[in-house]
VOGU-3710 file (C-alpha; in Angstrom, 3 decimals, decimal comma):
1> xxxxxxxxxx> 5,230/-40,185/176,592  7,182/-42,281/179,077  10,461/-43,887/178,141  9,801/-47,563/177,462  13,185/-48,408/176,001  14,882/-51,636/177,047  16,508/-51,443/180,489  18,394/-54,705/180,083  21,532/-54,348/182,273  24,908/-54,813/180,624
11> xxxxxxxxxx> 27,010/-55,705/183,651  26,061/-59,425/183,790  27,086/-59,871/180,155  30,266/-57,842/180,660  31,104/-59,916/183,722  30,512/-63,155/181,812  32,599/-61,830/178,934  35,464/-60,951/181,297  35,328/-64,363/182,967  35,356/-66,219/179,633
21> xxxxxxxxxx> 38,167/-64,100/178,190  40,176/-64,556/181,402  39,658/-68,313/181,210  40,734/-68,338/177,557  43,815/-66,245/178,401  44,774/-68,582/181,226  44,455/-71,565/178,894  46,636/-69,797/176,328  49,287/-68,801/178,895  49,333/-71,913/181,069
31> xxxxxxxxxx> 48,502/-74,584/178,482  50,902/-76,887/176,699  53,009/-75,804/173,740  51,557/-76,618/171,320  48,095/-76,664/172,879  46,415/-80,007/173,301  43,256/-80,548/171,317  41,012/-80,252/174,351  42,818/-77,098/175,470  42,394/-75,507/172,054
41> xxxxxxxxxx> 38,746/-76,565/171,949  38,084/-75,166/175,427  39,864/-71,920/174,587  37,840/-71,597/171,352  34,650/-72,240/173,334  35,621/-69,526/175,855  36,287/-67,005/173,075  33,040/-67,898/171,288  31,090/-67,637/174,544  32,687/-64,266/175,296
51> xxxxxxxxxx> 31,735/-62,987/171,830  28,169/-64,204/172,267  27,946/-62,646/175,732  29,130/-59,309/174,351  26,726/-59,281/171,386  23,612/-60,676/173,122  22,500/-57,563/175,099  22,884/-55,299/172,077  20,835/-57,645/169,901  18,186/-57,723/172,623
61> xxxxxxxxxx> 18,126/-53,946/172,897  17,941/-53,584/169,142  14,977/-55,969/169,056  13,233/-54,035/171,846  13,886/-50,750/170,039  12,370/-52,074/166,805  9,308/-53,337/168,674  8,906/-49,942/170,343  9,214/-48,149/166,991  6,550/-50,375/165,470
71> xxxxxxxxxx> 4,232/-49,770/168,433  4,681/-46,004/168,088  4,023/-46,206/164,352  0,793/-48,098/164,980  -0,244/-45,550/167,605  0,379/-42,693/165,156  -1,632/-44,488/162,479  -4,534/-44,957/164,890  -4,368/-41,276/165,741  -4,536/-40,359/162,052
81> xxxxxxxxxx> -7,511/-42,662/161,580  -9,312/-41,033/164,508  -8,707/-37,607/162,943  -10,478/-38,777/159,784  -13,747/-39,502/161,618  -14,819/-35,785/161,941  -13,997/-35,315/158,277  -16,224/-38,261/157,313  -19,079/-36,810/159,400  -18,616/-33,424/157,767
91> xxxxxxxxxx> -18,721/-34,939/154,260  -21,894/-36,883/155,140  -23,615/-33,719/156,396  -22,572/-31,747/153,329  -23,927/-34,514/151,050  -27,341/-34,440/152,767  -27,567/-30,638/152,310  -26,351/-30,625/148,734  -29,653/-29,665/147,053  -30,184/-26,677/149,347
101> xxxxxxxxxx> -26,649/-25,418/149,627  -24,811/-25,856/146,365  -22,252/-23,213/147,223  -21,521/-24,876/150,517  -21,208/-28,169/148,670  -18,629/-26,626/146,332  -16,656/-25,324/149,315  -16,904/-28,687/150,998  -15,633/-30,403/147,822  -12,724/-27,989/147,709
111> xxxxxxxxxx> -12,004/-28,707/151,361  -12,234/-32,444/150,705  -9,794/-32,086/147,800  -7,355/-30,227/150,011  -7,638/-32,952/152,640  -7,156/-35,618/149,958  -4,007/-33,874/148,749  -2,723/-33,729/152,312  -3,525/-37,413/152,751  -1,653/-38,225/149,529
121> xxxxxxxxxx> 1,368/-36,397/150,858  1,101/-38,289/154,146  0,709/-41,617/152,351  3,770/-40,872/150,252  5,747/-39,920/153,348  4,655/-43,103/155,130  5,608/-45,153/152,055  9,069/-43,573/151,978  9,478/-44,228/155,691  8,484/-47,876/155,287
131> xxxxxxxxxx> 10,882/-48,215/152,348  13,715/-46,840/154,473  12,850/-49,282/157,245  12,833/-52,133/154,725  16,229/-51,083/153,341  17,646/-50,848/156,849  16,336/-54,310/157,706  17,881/-55,752/154,532  21,225/-54,129/155,357  21,024/-55,545/158,879
141> xxxxxxxxxx> 20,282/-59,032/157,532  23,203/-58,792/155,106  25,489/-57,779/157,967  24,307/-60,675/160,119  24,791/-63,068/157,190  28,361/-61,831/156,707  29,025/-62,273/160,434  27,727/-65,836/160,290  29,894/-66,595/157,270  32,988/-65,191/158,987
151> xxxxxxxxxx> 32,193/-67,224/162,100  31,753/-70,341/159,952  35,148/-69,780/158,327  36,783/-69,302/161,740  35,439/-72,458/163,355  36,087/-74,387/160,134  39,741/-73,318/160,242  39,966/-74,376/163,879  38,435/-77,769/163,092  40,808/-78,358/160,160
161> xxxxxxxxxx> 43,721/-77,307/162,402  42,699/-79,883/165,015  42,237/-82,652/162,447  45,665/-81,894/160,954  47,255/-82,278/164,396  45,399/-85,541/164,949  46,670/-86,799/161,586  50,226/-85,794/162,531  49,805/-87,683/165,791  48,612/-90,735/163,813
171> xxxxxxxxxx> 51,652/-90,513/161,527  53,956/-90,346/164,542  52,254/-93,390/166,103  52,624/-95,319/162,835  56,348/-94,545/162,692  56,821/-95,550/166,344  56,332/-99,227/165,509  53,984/-99,808/168,480  50,812/-101,570/167,256  48,827/-100,913/170,448
181> xxxxxxxxxx> 49,568/-97,205/170,336  48,820/-97,072/166,603  45,444/-98,750/167,163  44,463/-96,306/169,907  45,499/-93,256/167,871  43,700/-94,655/164,814  40,473/-95,063/166,790  40,859/-91,545/168,154  41,411/-90,138/164,641  38,364/-91,976/163,281
191> xxxxxxxxxx> 36,221/-90,599/166,119  37,400/-87,058/165,380  36,690/-87,475/161,657  33,215/-88,886/162,353  32,458/-85,848/164,522  33,674/-83,527/161,739  31,460/-85,300/159,181  28,393/-84,317/161,198  28,984/-80,682/160,251  29,864/-81,497/156,622
201> xxxxxxxxxx> 33,681/-81,566/156,880  34,945/-84,754/155,201  38,649/-85,700/154,951  39,925/-86,952/151,585  42,770/-89,463/151,581  45,416/-90,133/148,944  46,345/-93,848/148,949  49,945/-94,733/148,093  50,367/-95,833/144,484  47,439/-93,752/143,214
211> xxxxxxxxxx> 48,207/-91,550/140,167  48,820/-87,915/140,996  45,744/-85,750/140,243  46,361/-81,978/140,398  42,656/-81,416/141,110  42,788/-83,524/144,289  46,481/-83,517/145,246  49,224/-80,949/145,715  52,949/-80,949/146,460  54,958/-78,783/148,809
221> xxxxxxxxxx> 55,524/-75,254/147,458  53,160/-76,143/144,538  55,914/-77,998/142,698  54,759/-79,527/139,409  55,406/-83,295/139,449  56,724/-85,299/136,545  54,294/-86,910/134,124  52,638/-90,131/135,308  53,911/-89,599/138,871  52,274/-91,660/141,579
231> xxxxxxxxxx> 51,687/-90,902/145,237  54,301/-92,173/147,668  52,941/-90,793/150,950  50,209/-88,489/152,273  51,690/-85,575/154,234  48,447/-83,759/155,036  44,830/-84,796/154,546  42,616/-82,951/152,068  39,083/-81,829/152,946  35,701/-81,138/151,421
241> xxxxxxxxxx> 33,035/-79,057/153,175  29,401/-79,839/152,398  30,416/-81,421/149,106  32,638/-78,537/147,979  36,466/-78,870/147,792  38,106/-77,071/150,705  41,759/-78,154/150,480  43,690/-80,608/148,339  45,662/-83,386/149,981  49,375/-82,641/150,443
251> xxxxxxxxxx> 51,378/-85,607/149,141  54,849/-86,791/148,233  55,279/-88,510/144,871  57,626/-90,953/143,265  59,210/-90,406/139,889  57,797/-92,508/137,041  60,952/-94,615/136,897  60,841/-95,311/140,648  57,130/-96,115/140,437  57,632/-98,582/137,622
261> xxx> 60,785/-100,215/139,014  60,366/-103,853/140,197  60,273/-104,418/143,958
//
């Protein structure tokens, strides 16, 4: 039997992986400190592309190997079916001569029983083989699912990191006292948040004067606020991902006396 395994070359994927990793390294070494949002996004894209380029040929080879194994299994099954044709002809001939050759019929029945036992053993072996293949496929699917979940957590962390920096930039623009700059940064922040909403990441705000809710808000170092404390300022935006809480908003609070004091 000739070797029909996948001959997909690896060097183009390795070359692409090297180029993308080199580009990501250059962005990390030569970029600003801290990295600008577009630099971080481009570096993340380079790393993701390099990972995909490294994994792609192996996934392709694995797929080709599974297809080849299935083709071989079908060929073996066809061969077994062809071997059964002489046996069927023999049983037909023995049935036609049953009245004249009872002894031969008994021998033929014994032979047929032996063949049936052998077939039962083969069927059991094939069933065990198929069960092993099914278990291996399930394990492979679980592994791929875990990889996808880890990848989702990684890009979600990167996206939250970028949105936090955009919020810090908005806070700095608000403190600068320049309305034009504040308007531009506000529009930029809203555009970034709208893009994040498309993948299910929604920022949660904590308006000043709102009562402190430990389920939605948190303080620095997890300090427990006084009773009836109200929010004075939002330090970091909270997030929900696809309707599930991801992070509580980091806030500063005012004491109840300060909150109730007349302005």
